[in-house]
Each structure stands twice: as C-alpha cells, then as structure tokens.
N, C-alpha and C positions, 0 to 999 in steps of 0.2 A: 475507810470502808467500815460500815457498821458490822458488829459481830454477827447479828442475825443474817445479814446479807452474805457474809463470809461462810457461815455454816450452811446456808442455803446453797451456795455455789459448790461447796465441798460435797454436799449430799447429791446434788445434780450430777457432778462428775463421777461420784461413786456409783450411782445408778447406771450411768452410761458405760461404765467400765466393768469388766468381768472380775476385777480385783476389789475386795472389800477395803474399807478404810483401815488403817493400821496406826498404831501409836509409836512414836519414836522420841528419843531424847537427843538433842544436839547441843553443840557449843558454839557460841558466837565467835567467829574468827576475824571479822571485819565489820565496820559499821557503815562506811560510805564507800561503796555500796555494801549492804548487808550480805554476809556469807555465813553459812552455818555448816559446821562439820558434823556429820552423823557418825562416821567411822573413818578409818584410814583411807578407804577407797571412795568415799562419797562425801563431797562438799557441795552444798547447794548455793546457788547464786540467787539474787533477788528475783530473777525471772521465774523461778519455781516457787516463790514464797508469797503467802497471803498473811497479813498481820491483823490480829484483832486489836481493837482499841485498848484492851487491857494490856496486851503485850507491849504496846508502844506508849500508851498514854498515862499510866499511873503516876506521872510526875517525875519519874526516874528514867524512863526509857530503858533501852537495852545497852549493855556495855560489853566490850570484849571479854571473853572467858565466862560470861554468864551461861548457865545451862538453861535450856528452854524445852518446853513440852510441845510436840508437834503431832498433828494428825496428817497422815498421808492418804491421798486419794488419787484416782485416775492412773493407777498402776505406777505411781511414783512421779507423775507429771506435775502435781501441785502439792504443796505442804502448807497447812494452816498452822501458823505459830500462835499457840494459845496463850502462853504466859511464861514468865521466868520461873524456874524451879527454886524454891527456898532451900537454903542450906540449914540443916538442923544440927546444932552443936550440943 
C-alpha cells in the first residue's frame, strides 16, 4: 500500500470516528504474522495494522524487538506503522 493511500485511509477513518488520531510507540514481538506490543495490556495483530512502504521497504524490513512509531485512528481500530525508531547512542 502506498504511503499516500495509507495516510488517506487513516484520515478518512479519523473523520468518521469521534476519536482524534493519536501517536504511540510499539515493539515488534512477532514477524510472521506481525504483532506489535503497545503496553502490557495491548498487543496488536496484523488485522489492526497498516504499514507504510518506509516501514517495510527500506531494504531492512522490521525485526523482532524493533521499536516503531504508530498513528492510531478509528478509536483504536486501525494503526498506521510509520517507521522504525532509531536508537541514539
């Protein structure tokens, strides 16, 4: 899915929802299928995830234990995985 289409879909879902988009950080816990842990109580399955080309395509893909930036829309029904978060040392 192209990034512009993914953002368009998130915006559409946000408009239809009474909840605004929100930012979250998650950790990849599984790759096939993708699962992302937001906190101890919330783990997202692929069913709730939309990936940008940047998140999956940059030649490296995503790996277990990678931190990722997410946009939440639709009252928590869809999450756009934007990209991996770089670790600064």
